[in-house]
N, C-alpha and C positions, 0 to 999 in steps of 0.2 A: 703718435696717433696718426691715422691716415687722413687724407684729404686736407692737409695743411694748406692754408691760404698763403701762397708765396708773396702775394702783393701786400699783405698786412701781417707779417709774422709776429710782430709785437703784440697785436691784439689777441691772436690765438695763444701765444705763450701765457698771457695774463689769465685768460679764461681757463687754460689748462692748469695753471698753478692754483686757481680758485677751486677747480674741480678736485684736484688732489687733496686740498685742505678739507673740502666738504666731505669727500668720500672717506677720508680717514676718520672724520668725526663719527661716522656711523659704521666704521669698519668692523668693530666687534660683532654687531648684529648681523651685518651683511655676510661677513666671513663665516660666522657660526652657521647661518642658514645655508649658505653655499656648500659648506662641508657636509652638512646633513643630507642634502640632495645628492651630492657626489657619492657619498658612502652608500646611498640607496640605489645607485646606478642611473641617476638622472642628471640633467643639466639645469642650471639656474642662472638667471642674469637680471641685474637691476636694469630697468628699462623705462623708456618713454619720458614722462615729465620729470621723474626723479633724476635721470641723467641730465636732462636739459637744465633743470634747476641747479644741479651741482655745478655744471659748467658756468652758470650765471652767478654762482656764489650765494645761492639762496635756498639750498636744500633744507627742507623742514623735516618733521618727524613722520610724514606720510611717505611710505616707500612702496613702490610698485615693482613687482618681479614677474618674470615670465619663465616658463619651464616646459619641458617636453612630457613631464609627468601628468597623468590624467587626474582630475579632481579627487577621486577616491584615494589615489596614491599621495597626493598633496596632503590630504587630511591625516593620513597615517604618519607622515614625516613631521608635520607641523604640531600636531596635538601634544606630543610629549615634551615639546620645546617651548611653546608659547604659553603665556599666562592666561589667555583666553582665545577661543576660536569661534568663528561663525561661518555659516555656509549659505547665507541668504542669496548670494550670487552664484551659487554652484551650477544653476541651470545654464549660466553663461560662461562656465568654466573658471569661476573665481572663488577663491577661499580667502576669507579675511582672518586676521589674527592681531593680537596685541602682545607686545613684548616690552617689558621694562628692563632697561639695561643701564649700567653705569658708564657714563661717557665724560671724561675730563673731570672726574670727581663728583659729578652730579648724576642722579638717576633720571633718565628721560623715558618718556612713554612713546613708543613707536607703534604707529598704526600701519599694518602691513597687508598688502593684497598680493596674492600669488595667482596668476592666471595661466592656464594652459595655452600653449601656442594655438592660435586659432585664426580663422578667417570668417568674416560675417558679411552678409549682403542682404539687401531688401528684395523681396519679391515686388513686382511692379505695383501690386495693389495692397500689400501688407504694411501695417504700421510697426511690426515687430521684426527685427533682424533674425535671419536664420544663422545659427552658429555651427560651425564645423571645426574640429580640431586638426591642427597641423603637426608636423614632425620635425620642423627645422625653424631656427630662429630667423633665418632669412625670409622664410615664408610668412612668419609673424610680422616682421618689421615692414615688409612691403605693403601690408594691409593697413598700416597705421596712417593717421590723417596727414601729418606733415613731417618733412624730413627732420625738423628739430626735435620731433617726438619719436623718431625712428632710429635712435641711437641706443646702444645697450652696453653693459659692462658685465662680461661673463665672470661668474664667481665659482670657486674662490680664487681662480688664477688671475682675476682682474685684467682680462683682455678686453680692450675697447673695440666695439663692433659698430661700424658706421658705413654701411654699404650704399647709402644714398646721399652722401655729402651733407649730412645734417650739421656737422661742425662748421663747415664753410658758411652755410646759411645762417647759423646762429651768430657767427662773427659779423656777418653782413646785415643782420637784422631783417631777414627775409623769410616769409612763409611760402613754402613750396611743397607740392605733394610728391611722395616717393615715385609713383607712377604718373600717368596722365591724370589731370584733375577731373576730366570727364569720367574716367573709370572710377576714381575715388568717390566722387559725388554720386555716381550711379549706385555704388555699393552702399553708401550711407549718406543720404542727403543732408543729415544734420551737420556734416562736416563743413557745409557752406556757412552755417551760423558759427561753428567753431573757428572758422577763419577770421570772422569779424571779432569774435570774443578774444582770441589770442592776439590779434592786432591791438586790441584795447588793453589787454593785460600786460603785454610785453613791449608795447609801443613799437611794433614791427610793421614793415610794409608787406603787403600781399603781392606776390609775383603777378605780372600782367596777365600771364596765361591762366592763372587761377581766378583772377577777377573776371576775365572773359567767360570762363566756364560757369562762374556763379551767375553772371547775367543770362547766359544761354539756358541754364538749367534751373532757374529760380522757382519755376512751378513745381519742381520735384520735391520741394520742402513740404508741400501740402500732404505728403504721404506720412510724415513724421507726426507722432502724437503730440498733443498740446502740452503734456507734462514735460516731455523732453525739450520742446521749444522753450517753454518757460524757464527750465533750468539753465539753458545757455543764455537767454536774455538776462537772467538775474546775474550771472557771472560777468557778463559784459557790462551791465549797468553799474555793478559794484566794483568795477576795475578802476585802475588808476587813470585811464584815458578813455572813458566811455564815448566821448564825442567821436573819436576816431572810428570806433567800431560801428556806432550808429550811422555815421556818414557812409560807411561801406555798405551797410544794409540798405540804405536809401538808394545809393548810386547803382547798386546791382539789381534792384527790383525786389529783393528779398523782403524788405519792410512792407511792400505792397501786399504781401501774403501773410505776414505774421503780426504786423503792427501798422496797418494801412493809415491810421489816423496821423502818424508822424509825417510821411511824405506828403500827405494832403495839405500840410501847413506851408509847403514851399510856395504855393500860389497866392497866399494871402498877404495882407499888409497890416501892420500894427496900427491901431486907431490913433495912437498919439504920435507915432514917428513913421510916416508912410514910406520913408526911405529904407525901412528895415523890415524884412519879411519875418513872419511869425516862426517859421522853421528855425532860422538862425537865432532869433530871440529866445526860443525855447531851449536850444542847446546852450546858450550863454547863461540862462537862468539855472540850468542843471549844473554848469560848472561853478556858478557863484554859490549855489546851495551846497555843493561839495566843499567849497572853501570854508563854509560856516559849520561843518560837522565838527563835533567835539569828542565823540567817543567811538571813532571809526566809522566805516561806511554805513549809511542808513538807507535801506532799500525803500522804505515808505516815503521818506523825504525825496529821494532821487526820482522815484516813479511819479510822484506828485509834481515835481519840478518839470519833468519831461512832458507830462500830459496836461499841465494846467490850462493850456489854451486850445486844446483840441476841439472845443465847441465853436471856435471862431469861423471855420468854413461854412458851417450850417446856419450861422446867425448873421453873416455878412449882409449889410445893407448899404446902398449908395444913397446918401442923403441929398436933398435938393441944393444944399450949399456946397456940394462937392466933397464933403467929408465921407469917410467910410466908418460905419458903426458896427459894433458886434454886441448888441444889447442882449443881456442875460446869457452870454456865452458860458459863464461859470456854471449855471444851472444845467444847460445842455451838455456842457463838457463833463460834469459830474456823472450824468446818466450814461454818456458814451464811455467814460472811464470804467464805470461799473460793468457795462456790457462786455468791453474788451478784456478786462481782467478775469471775469467769469469764464469767458471763452478760452482763456489761457490757463484755466484751472488754478487760479490763485485761491488762497484760503479765504474764508468769509471775513475774517478780521482784516486781512490785507485789503480786500475789496472795499470794505467799509471805511477804513482809515484813509486810503488814497483818494477815493471819490469824495470823501468829506473835505479833505484839504483842497481839492480842486474846486468844490462848491464854495468854500470860504475864502479863496485866495484874493478876491476883490473887496472883501468886506472893509478892510482898512481904508480904502480910498473914499469912503463916506465920512472919514474922520476929519477931513479938511485941515484946518489949522488948530485942531484941538477942541472943536465945538461940542463933541459928544458929552452928553450928560453922564452922570455916574451910572444910571440905569443902563445906558447903551454900552458902557464899558463892561458892566456885569454880564450883559447878554453876550458880548463878544467872548468873554471867558467861558461862560456857560456853554455856548454853542461849540467852542473849540474843545472843551473838556480836556482829556489827557493829551490831545494833539496840540495844545497851545504853544509849546516850545517849538515844535515843527512848523506851526503856522507862522510864528515869528520869523523863522529862517526863510520859509518860502516867500513871505511877503517882502522881506528885505532883498531877496534874490531877484524878485520880479522887476526890480528897477534896473533897466539896462540903458538908460538914456546916456548919450555922450555929453549932455549939458551938465557940467560939474555943479553949477549953481543949483539946478533943479534937483540933481541927485543928492546933494548935501542937504537941501531943504526937506526932501522926503525922509532922509535918514534922521534928521533932527526931530521931525514930526513923529516918526515911529519911536524914537527914543522917549519922546514925551508920553506916548501911549503906554509904553512899557513901564515907565515910572508911575503913571496913574494906576496901572494894574497892580504894581507892587504895593503901592500905598493902600489900595482898597483890600488887597489880599491880607495885608498886615492888620487892617482894621476889622475885616468881616469874614476872613477865611473863605475867600471866593471859590477855592477849589472844591469846597463841599457845600455849595449853596443848597439850602433846603428851606421849605416854608417854615414859618415860625410856629406852626402847629403840625404835629404828625397825624397819621391816619386815625389812631385811637382817640386822640384829642378831638379831632373833627367829629367823629361819631358821637363822642360824649357831649360836645357843645350842641350839635344839631339833634341829638337824641334819635339817631337813625342807625340801622345796622349796615353791614357791608353791602356794597353795590356800586353801580356806575356813578351815583351822585357823589361818592367820596372822592373818586378820581377827578370829577369836575371841581369840587371844592379845593382839592389839593392843587390843581392847576391854577385856580384863581389866586390862592395864597402865594404860590410860587411867583406869579406875575407881579403881585403886590410886593413881594420881597425883592425882586429884581428892580422894580421901579423906585421903591423908597428905601431900600436897605433894611437892616434888621429892625424889627418892631418889638415893643414890649408885649408880653403875652396878653395882657388885658386889652391892648389896642387891637391885636390880631383877632381876639375873640369878638370884639365889637364889629370889626370889619367883616368877619365871616358871617355874623348874624344878619348884618345889613344885606350882604350878598344873598343869603338864604331867603330873606324876606322878599327880595326882588324876584326870586325864582318862582314864587307862588303865583 
């Protein structure tokens, strides 16, 4: 392979061995497709992230190819071969396909994308890239975002193509652009966010000249649509090292334009530990929340952990005794979270869940040493609803004190709360708290038809249920009639 790193040949030989192993694993699919294109008079190459991941020994079932064939020709070649084909990306030169193939005795499902050689660039005022097709793989590779994504393997001959030193950068763990970063980011400003995302996903360093260009051109990100920005932020936050990527966004000024609430935290102080700024605290909470995940990355939990204290800058007060307070920052923060997530075009459910967790993240601190009544515990569960397990994780993660005695005490107290919740759930089915009379029974007892009064009566009985726990039907009827008499 070209561009061997003479200073570290063993590292390169290891990644090359992994690459061969990974590529052989998918060789039947790649070779078959390569031969079909060759027979039709076209060229095909495995490209970009697929080659990078093969070199890292982590190639999955998603395979990216590039070709000199135009999309209509790609469809003609792929349709008779693939199990299914879709053309939703054809306007950008991409044809998608699915192919089931037997590899190592097992049938694997490969998701394939074949994209015509292309170059794309943004108009200065447009949110959509203009796509034009190219005729050579070199022209295609030079337009790609980073050198580690600008390597290809021509098929079926399996010729490695690396005109920009991607193999060296991969071995060094460095993100660098094929051309100048200024030209690259001007062509597609989203690549600045992709730099932070890949740094977080791969745990790579970003080359100094790339960081400098990100700082100088950060305002250019404003031309990119909110949907594309959100997509990159999600991948970054769900990565193995989100703190690394988020720090890069803050340091380059990109966060000021896509998530300004995050850098705003750098100037604040935590009300309990004034030696610790809220920005650093929030990143620690994110990392601690990640450590508590049980079924893979959880975007709702991670966003809530990252944003839980964004209300602090707006609620900061300097008290007469020298303390700094942030009263009701959880309420303000929930509103700010909702506004930001809506601006980034998140789904209604995502906005609702994350902002609710931000709103509830301080509720536990009223628990003290376990003084809550059973009714208060019921309300905690009721208010959290299906977010209860995430709220447990967020609340535990929000303890970043260096005082081990205090941290252990908080952990034990929360253990006690969870035990009480479990006991009440076993006794009362807390997850499905309902009044002891339903709407039909309320109408029957009060001898009234449907209307606003039924909702008020239902709310009264629900509060009674939360306060006292389950009631016998006769007792609930008596309480309802007493309430109704008081309304007259």
